[in-house]
C-alpha positions as CSV (number, residue, x, y, z in Angstrom):
1,X,-34.9,-140.5,-7.3
2,X,-32.3,-143.2,-6.7
3,X,-32.7,-142.7,-2.9
4,X,-36.4,-143.4,-3.2
5,X,-35.8,-146.4,-5.4
6,X,-33.3,-147.8,-3.0
7,X,-35.7,-147.3,-0.1
8,X,-38.5,-149.1,-2.0
9,X,-36.2,-152.0,-3.1
10,X,-34.3,-152.3,0.2
11,X,-30.9,-151.5,-1.5
12,X,-28.5,-149.2,0.4
13,X,-27.3,-146.5,-2.0
14,X,-25.2,-144.3,0.3
15,X,-22.0,-145.2,-1.7
16,X,-23.6,-144.9,-5.1
17,X,-21.4,-143.5,-7.8
18,X,-22.6,-142.2,-11.2
19,X,-20.9,-144.1,-14.0
20,X,-23.0,-143.1,-17.1
21,X,-25.6,-140.4,-17.8
22,X,-27.2,-141.4,-21.1
23,X,-30.6,-142.8,-22.2
24,X,-30.2,-144.9,-19.0
25,X,-28.6,-143.3,-15.9
26,X,-26.3,-145.9,-14.4
27,X,-24.9,-146.0,-10.8
28,X,-22.7,-148.5,-9.1
29,X,-22.4,-149.3,-5.4
30,X,-21.1,-152.2,-3.4
31,X,-21.7,-155.2,-5.6
32,X,-24.8,-153.7,-7.3
33,X,-25.4,-151.6,-10.5
34,X,-28.6,-149.6,-10.7
35,X,-30.0,-148.6,-14.1
36,X,-32.5,-145.8,-14.1
37,X,-34.6,-145.9,-17.3
38,X,-36.2,-143.0,-19.1
39,X,-39.8,-142.0,-18.5
40,X,-42.4,-144.5,-19.6
41,X,-39.8,-147.3,-20.2
42,X,-41.3,-149.8,-17.7
43,X,-42.1,-152.4,-20.4
44,X,-38.5,-152.3,-21.7
45,X,-37.1,-152.6,-18.1
46,X,-39.3,-155.5,-17.3
47,X,-38.2,-157.2,-20.5
48,X,-34.6,-156.8,-19.7
49,X,-35.1,-158.6,-16.4
50,X,-37.0,-161.5,-18.1
51,X,-34.5,-161.7,-20.9
52,X,-31.5,-161.8,-18.6
53,X,-33.0,-164.7,-16.6
54,X,-34.0,-166.6,-19.8
55,X,-30.6,-166.2,-21.4
56,X,-28.8,-167.4,-18.2
57,X,-31.1,-170.5,-18.2
58,X,-30.2,-171.0,-21.9
59,X,-26.5,-171.1,-21.1
60,X,-25.6,-167.6,-22.4
61,X,-23.3,-165.8,-20.0
62,X,-25.2,-162.5,-19.4
63,X,-25.4,-159.7,-17.0
64,X,-27.5,-160.9,-14.0
65,X,-30.5,-159.3,-12.5
66,X,-30.5,-159.4,-8.7
67,X,-32.9,-162.1,-7.7
68,X,-34.1,-161.2,-4.3
69,X,-35.6,-157.8,-5.3
70,X,-39.0,-157.3,-6.8
71,X,-38.0,-155.7,-10.2
72,X,-38.3,-153.2,-11.7
73,X,-38.6,-150.6,-9.0
74,X,-40.8,-147.7,-10.3
75,X,-40.4,-144.1,-9.1
76,X,-42.2,-141.3,-10.8
77,X,-42.9,-143.4,-14.0
78,X,-39.2,-144.2,-14.3
79,X,-38.1,-147.8,-13.8
80,X,-35.0,-148.8,-11.9
81,X,-33.4,-152.2,-12.4
82,X,-30.8,-153.7,-10.1
83,X,-27.9,-155.9,-11.5
84,X,-25.0,-157.9,-10.1
85,X,-21.9,-155.8,-10.5
86,X,-19.3,-157.3,-12.9
87,X,-15.7,-157.7,-12.0
88,X,-13.1,-155.6,-13.8
89,X,-13.4,-156.3,-17.5
90,X,-12.5,-155.3,-21.0
91,X,-14.5,-155.0,-24.3
92,X,-14.7,-158.2,-26.3
93,X,-12.4,-158.8,-29.3
94,X,-14.1,-159.1,-32.7
95,X,-13.7,-162.9,-32.4
96,X,-15.3,-163.0,-29.0
97,X,-18.2,-160.9,-30.2
98,X,-18.7,-163.2,-33.1
99,X,-18.7,-166.3,-30.9
100,X,-21.3,-164.9,-28.5
101,X,-23.6,-163.7,-31.4
102,X,-23.3,-167.2,-33.0
103,X,-24.5,-168.8,-29.8
104,X,-27.3,-166.2,-29.3
105,X,-28.6,-166.5,-32.8
106,X,-28.7,-170.3,-32.5
107,X,-31.3,-170.2,-29.7
108,X,-34.9,-171.2,-30.3
109,X,-37.2,-168.2,-30.2
110,X,-38.9,-168.5,-26.8
111,X,-42.6,-168.4,-26.1
112,X,-41.7,-166.8,-22.8
113,X,-40.5,-164.1,-22.4
114,X,-42.4,-162.6,-25.3
115,X,-39.8,-160.7,-27.3
116,X,-40.7,-157.8,-29.6
117,X,-39.9,-157.6,-33.3
118,X,-36.9,-155.3,-33.6
119,X,-37.6,-152.2,-35.6
120,X,-34.4,-150.5,-36.9
121,X,-36.4,-147.3,-37.7
122,X,-37.9,-146.9,-34.2
123,X,-37.6,-143.2,-33.1
124,X,-35.6,-142.2,-36.2
125,X,-38.2,-139.8,-37.7
126,X,-38.8,-138.2,-34.3
127,X,-35.1,-137.6,-33.8
128,X,-34.8,-136.0,-37.2
129,X,-37.9,-133.8,-36.7
130,X,-36.6,-132.6,-33.3
131,X,-33.0,-132.0,-34.4
132,X,-33.2,-128.3,-35.0
133,X,-29.4,-128.0,-34.6
134,X,-29.3,-129.1,-38.3
135,X,-30.3,-126.9,-41.2
136,X,-33.7,-127.7,-42.7
137,X,-32.0,-128.8,-45.9
138,X,-30.0,-131.5,-44.1
139,X,-33.1,-132.6,-42.1
140,X,-35.1,-132.9,-45.3
141,X,-32.4,-135.0,-46.8
142,X,-32.3,-137.3,-43.8
143,X,-36.1,-137.7,-44.0
144,X,-35.9,-138.7,-47.6
145,X,-33.0,-141.1,-46.8
146,X,-35.1,-142.6,-44.0
147,X,-38.0,-143.2,-46.3
148,X,-35.8,-144.7,-49.0
149,X,-34.1,-147.1,-46.6
150,X,-37.4,-148.0,-44.9
151,X,-38.8,-149.1,-48.3
152,X,-35.6,-151.1,-49.1
153,X,-35.7,-152.7,-45.6
154,X,-39.4,-153.7,-46.0
155,X,-38.6,-155.3,-49.3
156,X,-35.7,-157.4,-48.1
157,X,-36.6,-158.4,-44.5
158,X,-39.4,-160.9,-45.4
159,X,-36.8,-163.1,-47.1
160,X,-34.5,-163.2,-44.1
161,X,-34.8,-165.9,-41.3
162,X,-35.5,-164.4,-37.9
163,X,-33.9,-165.3,-34.6
164,X,-33.3,-163.8,-31.2
165,X,-31.0,-160.8,-31.7
166,X,-29.3,-158.4,-29.3
167,X,-30.3,-155.4,-31.3
168,X,-27.2,-153.3,-30.4
169,X,-24.4,-155.7,-30.9
170,X,-20.9,-154.1,-30.7
171,X,-17.8,-154.9,-28.8
172,X,-18.6,-152.8,-25.8
173,X,-21.9,-154.7,-25.2
174,X,-19.9,-158.0,-24.7
175,X,-17.3,-157.8,-22.0
176,X,-14.6,-160.2,-20.7
177,X,-13.6,-160.4,-17.0
178,X,-9.9,-159.6,-16.7
179,X,-9.6,-162.3,-14.1
180,X,-10.7,-164.9,-16.7
181,X,-14.0,-166.4,-17.7
182,X,-16.5,-166.4,-20.6
183,X,-17.5,-163.2,-22.4
184,X,-20.6,-161.7,-20.9
185,X,-23.5,-160.1,-22.8
186,X,-24.6,-156.7,-21.6
187,X,-27.3,-154.0,-22.3
188,X,-30.5,-155.9,-23.1
189,X,-32.6,-152.8,-24.0
190,X,-33.0,-153.8,-27.6
191,X,-33.2,-157.5,-27.5
192,X,-35.9,-159.0,-29.7
193,X,-36.7,-161.0,-32.8
194,X,-35.2,-160.0,-36.1
195,X,-32.7,-160.9,-38.9
196,X,-29.2,-161.9,-37.7
197,X,-27.8,-159.4,-40.2
198,X,-28.9,-156.5,-37.9
199,X,-26.6,-157.8,-35.2
200,X,-23.7,-158.4,-37.6
201,X,-23.8,-155.1,-39.4
202,X,-22.2,-152.9,-36.7
203,X,-18.9,-154.6,-36.7
204,X,-19.0,-154.9,-40.5
205,X,-19.5,-151.2,-40.8
206,X,-16.6,-150.6,-38.4
207,X,-14.5,-152.6,-40.9
208,X,-15.7,-151.3,-44.2
209,X,-16.6,-147.7,-43.5
210,X,-14.4,-146.6,-40.6
211,X,-11.3,-148.9,-40.7
212,X,-11.6,-149.3,-36.9
213,X,-10.6,-152.9,-37.1
214,X,-8.1,-154.8,-39.2
215,X,-8.8,-157.3,-41.9
216,X,-7.4,-160.0,-39.7
217,X,-9.8,-159.0,-36.8
218,X,-12.8,-158.9,-39.2
219,X,-12.0,-162.3,-40.6
220,X,-11.6,-163.6,-37.0
221,X,-15.1,-162.3,-36.3
222,X,-16.5,-164.0,-39.4
223,X,-14.9,-167.3,-38.6
224,X,-16.0,-167.2,-34.9
225,X,-19.6,-166.5,-35.9
226,X,-19.8,-169.3,-38.4
227,X,-18.2,-168.2,-41.7
228,X,-20.9,-165.8,-42.6
229,X,-19.5,-162.5,-44.0
230,X,-22.1,-159.7,-43.9
231,X,-20.1,-157.6,-46.3
232,X,-20.6,-160.1,-49.1
233,X,-24.4,-160.0,-48.8
234,X,-26.0,-158.2,-51.7
235,X,-28.1,-156.0,-49.4
236,X,-25.3,-155.1,-47.1
237,X,-25.2,-151.4,-48.0
238,X,-28.9,-150.9,-47.0
239,X,-28.4,-152.2,-43.4
240,X,-25.0,-150.5,-43.2
241,X,-26.6,-147.1,-44.0
242,X,-29.5,-147.7,-41.6
243,X,-27.0,-148.4,-38.8
244,X,-25.0,-145.2,-39.7
245,X,-28.2,-143.2,-39.8
246,X,-29.1,-144.4,-36.3
247,X,-25.7,-143.4,-35.0
248,X,-26.2,-140.0,-36.6
249,X,-29.7,-139.6,-35.1
250,X,-28.3,-140.5,-31.7
251,X,-25.9,-137.6,-31.8
252,X,-28.6,-135.3,-33.3
253,X,-30.7,-135.9,-30.2
254,X,-27.9,-134.3,-28.1
255,X,-27.1,-131.5,-30.6
256,X,-29.7,-129.0,-29.6
257,X,-28.0,-128.4,-26.2
258,X,-24.4,-129.6,-26.9
259,X,-22.2,-127.6,-29.4
260,X,-19.8,-130.4,-29.8
261,X,-22.6,-132.8,-30.7
262,X,-24.0,-130.2,-33.1
263,X,-20.6,-130.0,-34.9
264,X,-20.3,-133.8,-34.9
265,X,-23.7,-134.3,-36.4
266,X,-23.0,-131.9,-39.2
267,X,-19.9,-133.9,-39.9
268,X,-21.8,-137.2,-39.9
269,X,-24.4,-135.8,-42.3
270,X,-21.7,-134.6,-44.6
271,X,-20.3,-138.1,-44.6
272,X,-23.7,-139.7,-45.4
273,X,-24.3,-137.2,-48.2
274,X,-21.0,-138.2,-49.9
275,X,-19.2,-135.0,-49.2
276,X,-16.4,-136.8,-47.2
277,X,-14.8,-140.0,-48.5
278,X,-14.5,-143.2,-46.5
279,X,-13.0,-144.3,-44.2
280,X,-14.7,-141.9,-42.0
281,X,-13.7,-140.7,-38.5
282,X,-16.7,-140.1,-36.1
283,X,-16.2,-138.9,-32.5
284,X,-17.8,-141.0,-29.8
285,X,-20.8,-139.6,-27.8
């Protein structure tokens, strides 16, 4: 598929190397990164290109779409987008992530590109229904939890101001060139309009439920963002559990064909069900 996309776009792909095989399949070659989206994801891919150009114009350092290619390139109902390869880089510190999110959330909501309302429950029910690696008792419990959280979310979200949010804000989606320069925002699949709390909750959960970052690092994140501490918000636990449920559903989607993922998702459900005390330890997938 990449060969055909490269031919259509005029990009030589002879030296292409696979760097990630996930929801998006990502290759790198001389100065270019190709992202192959899943079937039927053309609207998402097109929005990524538009959002990248809008963010750059707004002064947010962001991964850059290659300008002299008609994007996305579509092959077999799968979109391929082409990006400028970043120099060697590292993940952002909590403070760097907080600073970037503060700048992003301060932007005016644009008329163009038209950004969707972010739905934290998108795809959750389908993942649970299809996750036959879990016993039916666990899946029934996850369905009930999803409905409970959805009701809580619908009750609280109308009271929250909306802004442009990244939608999947963690330290790996903001990177810093090792040669110097500003932190760069990556992975625009989920960018849209929503409450700022949805962007802030991932790092807060890393702090409160997993002890992945120190108190000093979390306070640096809060200060860099603008002195707003998610963990002190009365409805923090609702969004925290939604985020953890999404992380669980992601692994559940791999569990039918991956024994390690099946073992990990059982562990995650046990945590969510209160059978394992915090701080939790979840393996990455």
